[in-house]
N, C-alpha and C positions, 0 to 999 in steps of 0.2 A: 361474474363475468368478466371474463376477458376483451381488456379495453381495446379500441380498433389501433391506439399508436403502438399498444405491445405488438400486436402484431402484425403492425407495417416494418417493425423495428424484425422481429423475426422472418415473417419474408423476408427482405434486405439482406439477412445477412446469412439465412438459410439458400440468396441466389448467389451468396460469392460461393457459398462455398462451391454450387454446382457448377459453379463458369467454368473449372481447372478442371473438371473429364468432358466435356461439347472440345475445349482446347485444344488441351493436349491430352492424350487418348494413351501417356504412358502417367501422366499423375495421379490415378487412385491410390492408397493404398498406406499400409506403412513406411518408416524407414528405413532399412533393412543396412542401415550402419552400423560402422563401428560404435560401439561406448564410449560415448563422452569421455574426453579426457578432465581431471579433476576440476584444471584453472583456469582460469579464462584466456582467451588469446588471441594474439596474433598483431602481425604489419598491418598495410590496407592494402594490401599484393597477395594477404589472406584473407584475408577475409569471406567468410561463407552466407551461403544465400537462407543458412537461418533467420529469424527471428529472438534477438534474444532480449527480455524483459529484467530490468536492471534491477539491484533493490535496492530501495530508499529507503529504505525502511525509512529499499527503493529508493536510491540514490547510489550507497557505498550498500545500501543492505540492503529507495521509495520509487517507483516509475523504474522506468525500462533499462537496460542497460548490461555491464557484463553477464550474462548467468550461460548460455551455454557454449562451450566448451571443446566444440569441435573447429578446425579450419585444412581451409583447402581455398585454391588456385579459382578464383569463379572462369575464369577461362581456360579451364580445364575439368570444373562439376563437369560432367556429363557432355557430350556428342558438342561439337563448334557448330556455333549458329550459324546456320546460311546469312548469304548476303543484308538477303531482303528479311531479313528477320534481324537482326543488325540493325534494321534502321526503325521499327516497331517495334515502339514500347511496350504495345500490352502484351506482343508474343515473351517480349526477356519477362514483362512482368509475369506472367502466366510460364512458362519454361521455370522461374524457380520457383511455384514448388510445388511439381513434378520433383523435376530435380529431388525438392526438402523432403517430399511426399515418399516417391520412388526413387533411391538414384540408381545410375545404371554400374556396373558390375568394374565400368573402366575406375572407379570414381575413385582417386588418389587415397591413402591416407594419410588422416590429418599431422603436420609437423608438429610433435609438443614445440608448449607456446612457451616464451618467457616472464617470468618474471620473479619477484624478491620476495623472500622468507617461506614461510610452512608450506607446503601445498596442501589445495582446496581442501577442507576434514568427509565433504559432500560430495556426490553429482548430483549439475542441476545444469541441465533440467533429467529424472523427472522432480525432481523438488525445487519449488519457487528459488532458491540461489547456490551458491553453490561455495562461497567465503559468509562466516555467521554474518547476521544482517550487521550496520551501525551506518547512523544519521549523522546527516545535515558536513557527506564527507563523499569524495568517491571513496575507491580500495587502494589504496595508496598502495606501491608495488604488485596491484596487479591488471590490467594492460584488457583495453577498450574492446570487445569482437562481439559489440552491436551490429550486425547485419542482419535487414527482413529482406524481404521482397522485393520493394518497392528498391530499396539502397542498391541490390542487385540488378536491379534493373536496369538505375542509373546509372549506377557503377561501367555495364556492359554496352552500356550507345555514348553516341557522338562527345555529352560532352565528359565522360566517363572520368576521365582522369583529373578535368577540373576539379569538380565532385569528388578523387582524394585526395587531391593537396590541397583540400579547402579543410578534407576532414569533417565535415557539417555532415550531419545527418539528418533525415526526414523521416520516424517512420510511429507504432500507434498498435491499435487493436481494436474490434467494436466486440461488445463483455454482451452475452442478453442470460438472463437468470427466472427460474422458475420456481413454485414453490408447490406444493399441498399440504393444507396449515389443518388444525385439530381446532382452530382460533376464526372465524365469520366473519365477513363484514359488515355494513351496515350497524355497528352497535349503536356508534356514536356521530352518528352522520356529521356535525358541527365542528367532532374531531380529527374530521379527514377519512382517510380508508387505510390507515394504517395499522391497524388493531396486530400483528404479530409486536409489534415494537413492545420490545427494548430491543426484539432479535433486530440485525442490523448485518447485512445490507436487503435483507429479504422482509423488509416489514409491509410491504402487501402482502396480504393474505394472499392464497390462489389467486396466481398472477401471475404470465409472463411479461418484465418489463426490463427497459433496454438500460441498463444497470451504467453503463457508463463504456463512452464513444472516446476517445482518445487518441490526438496528438502533438508529438514528439519531431520537437526541432530543437539537435544537441550536435555539438562539440565538446569531446572530453581529454584534461591535458595527457600527456603522455608520463605516468607516471612512475614505470617503469627504470626510468633513465634517471641518472643524477644528475646528469652534466647539467640541465638546463632549466632558465622560469619556461614553463608554460601556462595555458590558460585555457579555461575551457567556461559554456553555458548550459545551463536547458529554460526553455520555454515550452510548457504540459500546461494545455488546456481542455477539459471534462466536459464531457454534457452527457446528462442522464439523472436518473432517481441520484441513484449517488451521491450529485451534489451538496443534499437537502445537508449531511455529516463531513463535505470537507469543506464548507463555505466557512472562513473568516470575517470579520465585522468590516465592515469598510472595501473588501473587494469584491462585489458587484453583489453583498449582500443582500439588496431588498427586494428579489425575491423569492428568498426564504420569511423573513424578518422585514418585511413592509407591509402581511397580511395575515394574519392565521390564517390554517395552517403553512400556506405559502406555496408556491409554482411546484406543484411534484415533481416538473421538470427543468432540470435549467445547470446552468454556463458558473465556469470554475478556475479561472486560473490558477491553478492547484501549483501548479512552482514558474518560479522567473527566480535564475538567479544567475550567477557568474562564480565562479571558479579559481583560482590565483593559488597555481602550485609553486612554492619556494626549497629545490632540491636538498638545501646544502642546511637547510633549518632542521636539530633532528635526522633523518632514515628520510627527510619527506615531510613537508605543510600543507596542506590547501586550504584556502582561504575562503570560506563561503561567502558569499553576501546578497544576500533575496528574499523571496517569499521560498524557504523550503520544511524539507516533511520533518518536523518532531524529534528527536536523538534514537530514542530508546524506543524498545518496541517490537516481541517478534514482525509482529505482521506491520502493514500497509497500507494507506487509502488505495493505491493502486491498485487492481485486479489483483493478478502475473503477480504480484512479492509475495501472493498469500498460498499457505497447502491445505484451503478450502475457500469452497465460494459464501460462509456467510462468517462475519466474527465472532470472534472470542466479546462479553458483556466488559473484560478488563481493558481490551482496544477499544471500542466503540465508546467507553465514555471516560479517555482518555485526552492529550492534546495532538490534532493533527497536525499545526503547521504550525510554524514560525517566519519574523520578518526580523529580519537583525544581519546580523555577522555572527561565523565560530569561527574556530582556524585548530585542526585537529590533526595534530606531530604525533607520528611513525617513532617513540623511542630506536625500541629494536622488535627483533619477530614475538616477544611477547607483551611491551607497553606499548598503546596508546593514550593519551591524549585526550582533552575537549576540552574548549569553552570561549562562550559567546555572552553573546547582551543581547536584548529585544525588546521590543513596544509588550512583551502577555506572549498568554498562546490564543493564536487565531482573532488579533489585533492587527490593521495595519496599522503604519506610525502615523497617519493623521486621523486614525479616532479614536479623538483631543480624551473621547469621555472612560474609554475604559481603559483607552497604554498605563504602563507601568516598567517603567526601567526593569526588564529583570535576569539577571544572573543564572547561567546554563554550567555548567561543569559535568563531565563525562571521562569513567577511566577504566581504560578497557583491557584486561591480562589473558591472556593463553597458556596452559602447559601444553603437553605431552602430544609435541606439534600440531597446536592449534585444535585437537579432538574435542580437548576440553576449552571452554574460556565463559569466562565472568566478564559482565556490562554492569557494572554501576555506576547510577543518575541521576546528577539532583537534574533533573529539564526544567523549576522552572519554582526562584526565587525571589523576589519582588526586591528590591534594593527599596530603602529610604521606612519611612513611619508610617507608609503607607501598606504596609508585606502583608498580602493575605486577603486585602481589601477584598469586600463582594465586589467584584467587576467581567463581566461579560466574559467567563470561562478562562476569569483568573486563577485559575487551579494551578497552590504548592505544588508539586510530583518530588516522589522521589521512590528510585526502581530498583530492584536486582535482576540482572537475567544470567541464566545459565543454557550454555550448553551445552549435550555431551551426544559424544560417540560413543556407542555400545559395541557394535563390529561392523564389518564394512555393509551391513545393509539398514541394521538397525541404526537412531539418530535417538536423541531427545531435548526437546528444547522447552526450559523454564522460568516460567516470571512473575513478578510479583509487584508489585506500589503500592505507596499510600498515600492518598490526595489529600488536599484539606484547601478553602476558604474560613475568614472570619467578618459577625458583620452580614450574616447572609437572612435576609427577609423573613419572621415570620407566614407561615402557613399556618397555623396552626392561632395564630394568633384571635383572637375572643375575651375580651372584657368584662369581666363578671357587670351586671347591672345595678346602675350609684357609680361605678367606680369614675375619679377624673381623667381615664383615659380615654386618648382619642377613639370614637368604636371602630377606627377602619389604623391597620399598619400603617404608621404614614411612609413608610418602605418598603413601596414596593417592588417583585423582581422585570428586572429586564426582558425583553421578548425571548422566545426558544432560550433561555435560562433562568433556572428553575431554582423558586427559595426554598427552603427548608423546612421540614416539620416539628421544628423547636419545643421542647418535654414540657417549654412553660408557654400560659395561653394568653401571660400579659408584659411579655418582653419582645421589643420588637423586632431583635434579628438574633441566631447563634452562629455556634461554631458550627463547621458543616464538614465534618472527614465522610471519607472510606478507606477501601482499601480488595482487595483484589489478588489471584491467585490465582493462573492456567499450567495446565499441562499439555506439550505433543511428546508423543509419542510415533515416531517416523519409522515405517517398514519399506523396503524399494524393495521393484520386481522389478528386474534389468531396467535399462535405457525407457521405457518408452509408460511404467509403473509405477504407483507409492496409492500405501494408507494412511490414514490421519485413520490417531483415537484422540480426542480433547477428552478431557476435564477439569474443570473450574467451579471454585468460588468464588460471591461479589456478597458486601454484605455495606449496600447502601445504608449505613447509617441515620441518617436522618432527610433519605428522598433525595438529596440534591442533583442526584445525578443524570436517576432515571424518572426519578420525579415520581417514583413508591417506594416510600421507608418500609421495605425487607432487607431479609439475607437471599439468597439467589447459588441458584448450580446448575451446572449448565455441563450434556454429557453427548460427545459431539461421534459420527463416525463414516468418516469421510475418503473419497476415491479419487485420486490424476491418473487421467490418460490422454500422451501426450498421440494425435497422430504427428509423423516428420515433428517439427520442433512449431508448429505456423497454427496448430490447433487445439488446445487442453480443454478437456470434460471434466466436473468437476462431480459431480453425484452425492451425496449424504443424508445422513438420517443421524434428528438435531433433538435431543428433549430436556427441556429445562425447567425448572419451578422455581415459583415466588414462594416464602415460606407463611411469613409474617401475613404482607396481606393480598389480595389481585392486584394482578404487575399487567397480563396480557390481556388481551381483543377488551381495550380499551380500564382496564381496572374493571374486569368482572369476574376475571379468572384465574388456577394459581395458576397453572401447567399449561404448558404446551407441546407439541410434536408436529413435527414440519420435515419430511420428505422435500427436500431443492437439489439445481444440482443447477452449473451456467457453462455455457460455449463462448473461450474469449478466442478470435480469431485473428491473428495477426498480421500483419504488411507492413 
């Protein structure tokens, strides 16, 4: 059964999509603009009425930011507004969608944007990024081209010059997903209705769900210029089902951790940070302070930063956010370095129970004019004698990601990691009768952070490692369409990440289709299997087939 909340969410999104054709008779249909430039673009007066979802990896690579590379002057994009329209916010707002979905023949072509470094290796859109993802920073040398319909309407209004001068933008999206699954609901009501798990984010089978409704308030530093210091910030809030995956302990985490299995929908302030740009350190250094998306990964929490609707198992069970400080230095067009400190994975600094002083460092190397890129990361290494000791998501994690352009239409993205924790509570603890051991393991798992199925039945705890590898093969079809082929292998060696001690494989075929640059459809078919123990349908099935998809509506 589809819940009332899900129906209301879908109705809201449908209403928004249907509003424009009635208010703006030219607003229906795909964009016929030229293929977007391959680099992110342009000055304030050139910002377009197109939404751009940043790569934060989505920050530089997870949230919404420079992705679309078309630039135009809002005052010349389409017919001039009548005086009455200029004073009416909603007319300007709907006109921005009309111009995006069906631009007029008189709209000028975009100027070549200014940037430093190599040309972007892929086109975004249709892909979720044009420059390879790198977390914890803005893309140094690339301009910020975010320009959604909301900001286009504000820029064209009576206070437009003030908005442009401030360089602050407000934007976001509505995201609703649905799936049909071979797993059924109601198998174990006490465990909740998340029988698709460990699939993410569509963990509720045979349902329509409001995945993530997101609002950003942001200013980005100008990192194209090398003359002066600049600064930026981002405040990002997420509401929906997906908060169940993004929650960090200490940030409204009682919604999920306060009572199992937690609230179905919740709010998470997924990013809150300050960017400080120092142009004379290397070829530019960005220092990020606050809560930000974890540095490595092809994928990111924010829906627009991903090739597909559902996430790989590799991404689902690694670190999502960190709160700390990270410095990113561009050495030259080949090398970028990163180093930072945090209280650990998904832990607020004031969460004294789980916080550990943690080092992270990354090294990125590009060659063939950025058509190949390697990204090596030590994302989490605790400093001190308790390094790697069990705590809430205290993952010690090491990553290698390779991005490779095959030709003008095809590219591949491959990632692997190894993670571990030590002294993890033993879920298999079962001392023999008559032993001097306590009948119950004195070390118990934290809520929403699994123990391990250790080999020994008498040990209180054990070492818990896991490793995974995923490959995306991507093919572009024009400016509005692409396909994704994903294959992965995941070995949850003692079951600490997924809750089931087993090996997994997962295979997906997906399609991405844009309407202009403000609506994205992503249908997919996915098959996965757990080989050693049943993991699906609340631990009763070894395999699962889903047909799923989502809609992202940008504003």
